[in-house]
DSSP file (Angstrom, degrees, kcal/mol; ACC not computed):
  #  RESIDUE AA STRUCTURE BP1 BP2  ACC     N-H-->O    O-->H-N    N-H-->O    O-->H-N    TCO  KAPPA ALPHA  PHI   PSI    X-CA   Y-CA   Z-CA
    1    1 A M              0   0    0      0, 0.0     2,-0.3     0, 0.0    92,-0.0   0.000 360.0 360.0 360.0 126.7   78.5 -160.4  -12.4
    2    2 A W        -     0   0    0      1,-0.1     2,-0.2     2,-0.0     3,-0.0  -0.594 360.0-115.5 -86.3 144.6   75.1 -161.4  -11.3
    3    3 A D     >  -     0   0    0     -2,-0.3     4,-1.7     1,-0.1     3,-0.4  -0.519  30.8-120.1 -65.9 144.1   73.3 -159.9   -8.3
    4    4 A Q  H  > S+     0   0    0     51,-0.5     4,-2.1     1,-0.2     5,-0.2   0.873 114.0  54.0 -60.1 -37.6   72.9 -162.7   -5.7
    5    5 A K  H  > S+     0   0    0      1,-0.2     4,-2.7     2,-0.2    -1,-0.2   0.840 104.0  56.0 -67.9 -31.2   69.1 -162.3   -5.8
    6    6 A E  H  > S+     0   0    0     -3,-0.4     4,-2.5     2,-0.2    -1,-0.2   0.891 107.0  50.2 -65.0 -38.1   69.2 -162.8   -9.6
    7    7 A R  H  X S+     0   0    0     -4,-1.7     4,-2.4     2,-0.2    -2,-0.2   0.930 111.5  46.8 -64.5 -45.0   71.0 -166.1   -9.0
    8    8 A V  H  X S+     0   0    0     -4,-2.1     4,-2.7     1,-0.2    -2,-0.2   0.915 112.0  51.5 -63.2 -42.4   68.4 -167.2   -6.5
    9    9 A Y  H  X S+     0   0    0     -4,-2.7     4,-2.8     2,-0.2    -2,-0.2   0.912 110.0  49.2 -60.7 -42.8   65.6 -166.1   -8.9
   10   10 A S  H  X S+     0   0    0     -4,-2.5     4,-2.5     2,-0.2     5,-0.2   0.909 112.0  47.8 -64.8 -41.8   67.2 -168.1  -11.8
   11   11 A I  H  X S+     0   0    0     -4,-2.4     4,-2.4     2,-0.2    -2,-0.2   0.917 113.0  49.8 -62.9 -42.6   67.5 -171.2   -9.6
   12   12 A E  H  X S+     0   0    0     -4,-2.7     4,-2.6    -5,-0.2    -2,-0.2   0.932 111.7  47.5 -60.8 -47.4   63.9 -170.7   -8.5
   13   13 A R  H  X S+     0   0    0     -4,-2.8     4,-2.1     1,-0.2    -2,-0.2   0.931 114.4  45.3 -62.4 -48.2   62.6 -170.4  -12.0
   14   14 A L  H  X S+     0   0    0     -4,-2.5     4,-2.1     1,-0.2    -1,-0.2   0.905 114.0  49.5 -62.4 -41.8   64.5 -173.4  -13.4
   15   15 A T  H  X S+     0   0    0     -4,-2.4     4,-2.4    -5,-0.2    -2,-0.2   0.918 109.5  50.4 -67.0 -43.9   63.5 -175.5  -10.4
   16   16 A K  H  X S+     0   0    0     -4,-2.6     4,-2.4     1,-0.2    -1,-0.2   0.917 111.1  50.1 -59.5 -42.8   59.8 -174.6  -10.7
   17   17 A N  H  X S+     0   0    0     -4,-2.1     4,-2.4    -5,-0.2    -1,-0.2   0.891 109.9  50.6 -62.2 -39.3   59.9 -175.5  -14.4
   18   18 A E  H  X S+     0   0    0     -4,-2.1     4,-2.6     2,-0.2    -2,-0.2   0.902 110.3  48.7 -67.6 -40.3   61.5 -178.8  -13.6
   19   19 A F  H  X S+     0   0    0     -4,-2.4     4,-2.2     2,-0.2    -2,-0.2   0.915 111.5  50.6 -63.3 -42.5   58.9 -179.7  -11.0
   20   20 A R  H  X S+     0   0    0     -4,-2.4     4,-2.3     1,-0.2    -2,-0.2   0.918 111.9  47.3 -61.7 -44.2   56.1 -178.7  -13.5
   21   21 A H  H  X S+     0   0    0     -4,-2.4     4,-2.0     2,-0.2    -2,-0.2   0.933 110.2  51.7 -62.9 -46.4   57.7 -180.9  -16.1
   22   22 A A  H  <>S+     0   0    0     -4,-2.6     5,-3.3     1,-0.2     6,-1.1   0.878 112.1  47.0 -60.4 -38.2   58.1 -183.9  -13.8
   23   23 A L  H ><5S+     0   0    0     -4,-2.2     3,-1.5     3,-0.2    -1,-0.2   0.914 109.3  54.2 -68.0 -42.5   54.4 -183.6  -12.8
   24   24 A A  H 3<5S+     0   0    0     -4,-2.3    -2,-0.2     1,-0.3    -1,-0.2   0.838 113.6  41.0 -62.7 -34.5   53.3 -183.3  -16.4
   25   25 A V  T 3<5S-     0   0    0     -4,-2.0    -1,-0.3    -5,-0.1    -2,-0.2   0.171 117.2-111.5-102.0  17.9   55.1 -186.6  -17.4
   26   26 A N  T < 5S+     0   0    0     -3,-1.5    -3,-0.2     2,-0.2    -2,-0.1   0.800  78.3 129.1  61.4  35.1   54.1 -188.4  -14.2
   27   27 A L  S   <S+     0   0    0     -5,-3.3     2,-0.3    -6,-0.2    -4,-0.2   0.700  78.6  23.3 -86.7 -22.3   57.5 -188.6  -12.7
   28   28 A I  S    S-     0   0    0     -6,-1.1    -2,-0.2    -9,-0.1    -1,-0.1  -0.942  85.3-112.9-136.3 160.1   56.2 -187.2   -9.4
   29   29 A T     >  -     0   0    0     -2,-0.3     4,-2.7     1,-0.1     5,-0.2  -0.395  32.4-106.9 -85.5 168.0   52.7 -187.0   -7.8
   30   30 A Q  H  > S+     0   0    0      1,-0.2     4,-2.7     2,-0.2     5,-0.2   0.894 122.3  53.0 -60.6 -39.5   50.7 -183.8   -7.2
   31   31 A E  H  > S+     0   0    0      2,-0.2     4,-2.4     1,-0.2    -1,-0.2   0.921 109.8  46.7 -63.8 -43.9   51.5 -184.1   -3.5
   32   32 A Q  H  > S+     0   0    0      2,-0.2     4,-2.9     1,-0.2     5,-0.2   0.933 112.1  51.7 -61.6 -45.3   55.3 -184.4   -4.2
   33   33 A H  H  X S+     0   0    0     -4,-2.7     4,-2.6     1,-0.2    -2,-0.2   0.934 111.0  47.2 -55.3 -49.3   55.0 -181.4   -6.6
   34   34 A D  H  X S+     0   0    0     -4,-2.7     4,-2.5     1,-0.2    -1,-0.2   0.891 112.5  49.8 -62.2 -40.3   53.3 -179.3   -4.0
   35   35 A N  H  X S+     0   0    0     -4,-2.4     4,-2.3     2,-0.2    -2,-0.2   0.914 111.0  48.6 -65.8 -43.0   55.8 -180.3   -1.3
   36   36 A Y  H  X S+     0   0    0     -4,-2.9     4,-2.3     1,-0.2    -2,-0.2   0.923 113.5  47.7 -62.1 -43.8   58.7 -179.4   -3.5
   37   37 A L  H  X S+     0   0    0     -4,-2.6     4,-3.1    -5,-0.2     5,-0.2   0.897 109.7  52.7 -64.9 -39.8   57.2 -176.1   -4.4
   38   38 A Q  H  X S+     0   0    0     -4,-2.5     4,-2.4     2,-0.2    -1,-0.2   0.927 110.4  47.2 -61.8 -44.6   56.4 -175.3   -0.8
   39   39 A E  H  X S+     0   0    0     -4,-2.3     4,-2.0     2,-0.2    -1,-0.2   0.920 114.3  47.6 -62.8 -43.7   60.0 -175.9    0.3
   40   40 A L  H  X S+     0   0    0     -4,-2.3     4,-2.8     1,-0.2     5,-0.3   0.924 112.1  49.5 -62.4 -45.3   61.3 -173.8   -2.6
   41   41 A N  H  X S+     0   0    0     -4,-3.1     4,-2.5     1,-0.2     5,-0.3   0.875 108.8  52.9 -63.9 -37.7   58.8 -171.0   -1.8
   42   42 A E  H  X S+     0   0    0     -4,-2.4     4,-1.9    -5,-0.2    -1,-0.2   0.932 113.1  43.9 -62.8 -45.0   59.8 -171.0    1.9
   43   43 A L  H  X S+     0   0    0     -4,-2.0     4,-2.4     2,-0.2    -2,-0.2   0.951 117.2  43.4 -65.9 -49.6   63.5 -170.7    1.0
   44   44 A T  H  X S+     0   0    0     -4,-2.8     4,-3.1     1,-0.2     5,-0.2   0.883 112.8  52.2 -68.7 -36.8   63.1 -168.0   -1.7
   45   45 A S  H  X S+     0   0    0     -4,-2.5     4,-2.3    -5,-0.3     5,-0.3   0.923 110.6  49.2 -62.2 -43.1   60.6 -166.0    0.4
   46   46 A Y  H  X S+     0   0    0     -4,-1.9     4,-2.6    -5,-0.3     5,-0.2   0.933 114.4  45.0 -59.1 -47.8   63.0 -166.0    3.3
   47   47 A I  H  X S+     0   0    0     -4,-2.4     4,-2.3     1,-0.2    -2,-0.2   0.939 114.0  47.8 -64.8 -48.5   65.9 -164.9    1.0
   48   48 A Y  H  < S+     0   0    0     -4,-3.1    -1,-0.2     1,-0.2    -2,-0.2   0.889 116.4  43.8 -62.8 -38.9   63.9 -162.2   -0.8
   49   49 A E  H >< S+     0   0    0     -4,-2.3     3,-1.0    -5,-0.2     4,-0.2   0.936 115.6  46.4 -71.6 -46.1   62.5 -160.8    2.5
   50   50 A K  H 3< S+     0   0    0     -4,-2.6     3,-0.3    -5,-0.3    -2,-0.2   0.856 123.6  33.8 -65.1 -35.1   65.8 -160.9    4.4
   51   51 A Y  T >< S+     0   0    0     -4,-2.3     3,-1.2    -5,-0.2    -1,-0.2   0.026  75.4 121.0-112.8  26.8   67.8 -159.4    1.6
   52   52 A K  T <  S+     0   0    0     -3,-1.0    -1,-0.2     1,-0.3    -2,-0.1   0.796  91.6  27.8 -62.2 -26.7   65.3 -157.0    0.0
   53   53 A D  T 3  S+     0   0    0     -3,-0.3     2,-0.3    -4,-0.2    -1,-0.3   0.169 113.9  75.1-118.0  17.0   67.7 -154.1    0.7
   54   54 A S    <   -     0   0    0     -3,-1.2     3,-0.0     1,-0.1    -3,-0.0  -0.947  53.1-161.6-133.3 150.1   71.0 -155.8    0.6
   55   55 A L  S    S+     0   0    0     -2,-0.3   -51,-0.5   -51,-0.1     2,-0.4   0.728  73.8  67.4 -99.9 -27.0   73.3 -157.3   -2.1
   56   56 A A  S    S-     0   0    0    -52,-0.1     2,-0.3   -53,-0.1    -1,-0.1  -0.804  70.9-141.8-104.2 137.1   75.5 -159.6   -0.1
   57   57 A F        -     0   0    0     -2,-0.4     2,-0.1     1,-0.1    -2,-0.0  -0.646  20.2-114.1 -93.3 150.0   74.3 -162.8    1.6
   58   58 A Y    >>  -     0   0    0     -2,-0.3     4,-1.8     1,-0.1     3,-0.8  -0.485  29.9-112.2 -76.0 153.8   75.5 -164.1    5.0
   59   59 A D  H 3> S+     0   0    0      1,-0.3     4,-2.1     2,-0.2     5,-0.2   0.874 115.4  57.0 -55.7 -41.7   77.4 -167.3    5.0
   60   60 A E  H 3> S+     0   0    0      1,-0.2     4,-1.6     2,-0.2    -1,-0.3   0.824 107.5  49.1 -64.1 -28.7   74.6 -169.2    6.9
   61   61 A D  H <> S+     0   0    0     -3,-0.8     4,-2.5     2,-0.2    -1,-0.2   0.846 106.6  54.4 -78.6 -33.3   72.2 -168.3    4.1
   62   62 A W  H  X S+     0   0    0     -4,-1.8     4,-3.0     2,-0.2    -2,-0.2   0.887 107.3  52.8 -61.4 -37.2   74.6 -169.4    1.4
   63   63 A I  H  X S+     0   0    0     -4,-2.1     4,-2.7     2,-0.2    -2,-0.2   0.923 108.6  49.0 -64.4 -43.4   74.7 -172.8    3.2
   64   64 A K  H  X S+     0   0    0     -4,-1.6     4,-2.0     2,-0.2    -2,-0.2   0.926 114.4  45.5 -59.8 -45.4   70.9 -173.0    3.2
   65   65 A I  H  X S+     0   0    0     -4,-2.5     4,-2.7     1,-0.2    -2,-0.2   0.924 113.8  49.0 -65.2 -44.1   70.8 -172.2   -0.6
   66   66 A N  H  X S+     0   0    0     -4,-3.0     4,-2.9     1,-0.2     5,-0.2   0.904 109.1  52.2 -63.7 -41.6   73.7 -174.6   -1.3
   67   67 A N  H  X S+     0   0    0     -4,-2.7     4,-2.0     2,-0.2    -1,-0.2   0.905 111.7  47.0 -61.1 -41.0   72.0 -177.4    0.7
   68   68 A Y  H  X S+     0   0    0     -4,-2.0     4,-2.4     2,-0.2    -2,-0.2   0.936 111.7  50.4 -65.3 -45.9   68.8 -176.9   -1.3
   69   69 A Y  H  X S+     0   0    0     -4,-2.7     4,-2.4     1,-0.2     5,-0.2   0.927 110.4  49.8 -56.3 -47.6   70.7 -176.8   -4.6
   70   70 A E  H  X S+     0   0    0     -4,-2.9     4,-0.9     1,-0.2    -1,-0.2   0.883 110.3  51.1 -60.9 -39.1   72.5 -180.1   -3.6
   71   71 A K  H  X S+     0   0    0     -4,-2.0     4,-0.5    -5,-0.2     3,-0.3   0.917 110.6  48.3 -64.5 -43.5   69.2 -181.7   -2.8
   72   72 A I  H >< S+     0   0    0     -4,-2.4     3,-1.4     1,-0.2     6,-0.2   0.932 109.9  49.2 -65.8 -47.3   67.6 -180.7   -6.1
   73   73 A V  H 3< S+     0   0    0     -4,-2.4    -1,-0.2     1,-0.3    -2,-0.2   0.691 107.0  58.6 -69.5 -14.8   70.5 -181.9   -8.3
   74   74 A A  H 3< S+     0   0    0     -4,-0.9    -1,-0.3    -3,-0.3    -2,-0.2   0.607  80.3 108.4 -86.1 -12.4   70.4 -185.2   -6.5
   75   75 A L    X<  -     0   0    0     -3,-1.4     3,-1.0    -4,-0.5    -3,-0.0  -0.456  68.9-138.4 -69.5 135.1   66.8 -185.9   -7.4
   76   76 A D  T 3  S+     0   0    0      1,-0.2    -1,-0.1    -2,-0.2    -4,-0.0   0.834  98.3  54.9 -62.1 -35.7   66.4 -188.7   -9.9
   77   77 A F  T 3  S+     0   0    0    -50,-0.1     2,-0.4     2,-0.1    -1,-0.2   0.614  80.0 105.2 -80.0 -10.7   63.7 -187.0  -12.0
   78   78 A V  S <  S-     0   0    0     -3,-1.0   -63,-0.0    -6,-0.2   -59,-0.0  -0.569  75.9-121.6 -73.9 125.4   65.6 -183.8  -12.5
   79   79 A R     >  -     0   0    0     -2,-0.4     4,-2.3     1,-0.1     3,-0.3  -0.270  14.3-118.1 -68.8 152.6   66.9 -183.8  -16.2
   80   80 A A  H  > S+     0   0    0      1,-0.2     4,-2.7     2,-0.2     5,-0.2   0.875 113.5  54.3 -58.8 -41.3   70.6 -183.5  -16.9
   81   81 A R  H  > S+     0   0    0      1,-0.2     4,-2.4     2,-0.2    -1,-0.2   0.867 108.6  49.4 -65.4 -34.0   70.2 -180.2  -18.8
   82   82 A T  H  > S+     0   0    0     -3,-0.3     4,-2.8     2,-0.2     5,-0.2   0.916 110.5  50.2 -69.0 -42.5   68.5 -178.7  -15.8
   83   83 A K  H  X S+     0   0    0     -4,-2.3     4,-2.4     1,-0.2    -2,-0.2   0.926 111.6  48.9 -59.1 -44.2   71.2 -179.9  -13.5
   84   84 A N  H  X S+     0   0    0     -4,-2.7     4,-2.4     2,-0.2    -2,-0.2   0.919 112.1  47.9 -62.7 -44.0   73.8 -178.4  -15.8
   85   85 A N  H  X S+     0   0    0     -4,-2.4     4,-2.4     2,-0.2    -2,-0.2   0.905 111.9  49.7 -64.4 -41.2   72.0 -175.1  -16.0
   86   86 A L  H  X S+     0   0    0     -4,-2.8     4,-2.8     1,-0.2    -1,-0.2   0.907 110.6  50.8 -62.3 -40.8   71.7 -175.0  -12.2
   87   87 A E  H  X S+     0   0    0     -4,-2.4     4,-2.6    -5,-0.2    -2,-0.2   0.917 109.8  49.8 -63.5 -42.9   75.3 -175.8  -11.8
   88   88 A L  H  X S+     0   0    0     -4,-2.4     4,-0.7     2,-0.2    -2,-0.2   0.925 113.6  45.5 -61.8 -44.4   76.3 -173.0  -14.2
   89   89 A I  H >< S+     0   0    0     -4,-2.4     3,-0.7     1,-0.2     4,-0.3   0.925 115.7  47.0 -62.7 -44.6   74.1 -170.5  -12.3
   90   90 A W  H 3< S+     0   0    0     -4,-2.8     3,-0.5     1,-0.2    -2,-0.2   0.866 114.4  45.6 -67.7 -36.9   75.4 -171.7   -9.0
   91   91 A L  H 3< S+     0   0    0     -4,-2.6     3,-0.3     1,-0.2    -1,-0.2   0.450  80.1 102.0 -90.6   0.3   79.1 -171.6  -10.0
   92   92 A I  S << S+     0   0    0     -3,-0.7    -1,-0.2    -4,-0.7    -2,-0.1   0.886 102.5  15.2 -51.1 -43.7   79.1 -168.2  -11.7
   93   93 A E              0   0    0     -3,-0.5    -1,-0.3    -4,-0.3    -2,-0.1   0.349 360.0 360.0-114.8   5.4   80.7 -166.5   -8.8
   94   94 A M              0   0    0     -3,-0.3    -2,-0.1    -4,-0.2    -1,-0.1   0.486 360.0 360.0 -81.8 360.0   82.0 -169.5   -6.8
């Protein structure tokens, strides 16, 4: 069983790698890359700060995380293997 923060960290790590790859092969611009990273950093910073001493997330925060996850897997440039890995991480405890 994964700690919820470990799941968020794994999603963060995979997503950052995917953005880096998309930028490297010119699927997105530097500005898009920066915007995607900023949105990701805002979400993860919020989660890490709010839950630094807690293991369980509130429902409204699961909704925020899920909305972000849904947005990422819907992006055209995200590779299938990354989508599959994100889905596995996301569904571990669902």
